N, C-alpha and C positions, 0 to 999 in steps of 0.2 A: 615431463615427469613431475608429479605433485610435490615430491620432497625438494626437488631442485627449485621449483617456483616458490615454494614456501621459504626456503633458505634465502633466495635472492631478494625476497620482499620482506624479510623479517624485521628490517629496521624501521618500517612504517606500519602503524596499526591504528585501527579505529578505536576511539574512546567514547563515541556517542554519535548521535545523529538525529535528524528530524525530517518529517515529510514536508514537502512544499506542493501546494495545489494551485493551479492556474484556473481561476473561475471562468476565464474566457475560452478555455479549451478543455471541456469536460472529458474525463477519461485519461488525460495526461497528468502525470505527477512525477515528482522527483524525490529520491531519498538522498538527502545531503548529509554526508558523513563528516564528522570532526575527527581529525587524526593527529597523531604525534609522530615525530621521527622524519627521516629522510627517505627519498626514493618514491617509487610508484606504489600506490595503495592497491593491494589485491585482497579480495575477500572471496568467500564462497557463497554463491547465490543458491537459494533453494529453488526447487522446480517452479513454484508459483511466481517467483521473481523472474527467473530465466524465461518463462513463457511470455512475459510482458515487457522485457527489456527492449528498448529501442536501439541502444548502443552500449558498448562497454563489455560485452562478453569476450573474455580473453581465451576461452577454450574449455573443453570438458575436463573433468577430473575423474579419478578412479575412486573418489570418496562418495560415500552415501550417508545422508542424514536421516533423521526420523521421517521426513516427508519425501524421501527419494533421492535420486542422483543429484549431486552438487556440481556446479560449474564455476570456474574462476571468472570473476568480474573485476575489472580494473577501474580506477578513478574515484575521485571524491564525491562525484554526483552520479547517481544511477537514474537514467531517464527511462520512465516506464509509461506504457499506455495500456489501459484496460478497455476491452470491448464492452461498453455499457449497454445493457438492454433498455428498451424503452419502458418506463414505468409511469404510473400515474393512474388517476381514477378514470381516465379515458382509454386505458388499455383493454384488451379483449375480455379478460376475466370480469371486468367491471361493467362492460357494455353488452356482453352476450348472455347475461343471466346466470353465469356461473356463481357470482356473488349476488345474494338477494338485494333488492333495491333498498330495503330498510337498513341492511348492513352497510351498503355504500354510503347512505346518508349519515349513519353513525360514524363511520370512518372519516368522512369528510369533515364532520363537526369536530371530531377529536383532533384531526390534523390542524384545523383552524385554531384550536385552543393551544396546541403544542408549539406552533411557530411563534407565538407571542411570549413564550416563557423561555428565556435564556437560562441554561443550566450550567452551573460550574462544572468544569472537567478536572479530573485529577492530574492529567498529564501536562496541560498547557494553559491553565488558567480559565477564566470565566468566558464560556461560550466560544472557545477557540476551535475552529474547524479541524485544524491539523491534529488535535488531540484524538479525533475519532479513530485514526489509524492505530495509535498505541493503546487506546482504551479497548479496542477490539482484541488486541493482544492480551491485555490484562484480564478480560472476561474469558478468553479462550484458554 
């Protein structure tokens, strides 16, 4: 029961968090929560979290958020894995003629210019990769 789980875990709550990315394991990342209080930390995961959680799902709920059904997730760290598609200038759209050769050259030139320009990020300081997660949320 949702109310029983909420009552049992009410003494511990999240006060912040940040993503952690392992550059050696693309697609794997963690959401590390900062919390206060005692007991097990339970929160409600949105469908896009629950679809990628590797561990920590404590069970379904009867609650629905703006993005769909929510599920109970336990723990200070959520381990997730995204199925990343292959991308790059060598993928099909760039090699089969879908994208014009002149456009491919222009995109490659712009990418080369972009990678040398570190940009400050609003969430995590100058050039911080972890900020991309939250800046996407700021833009969305």
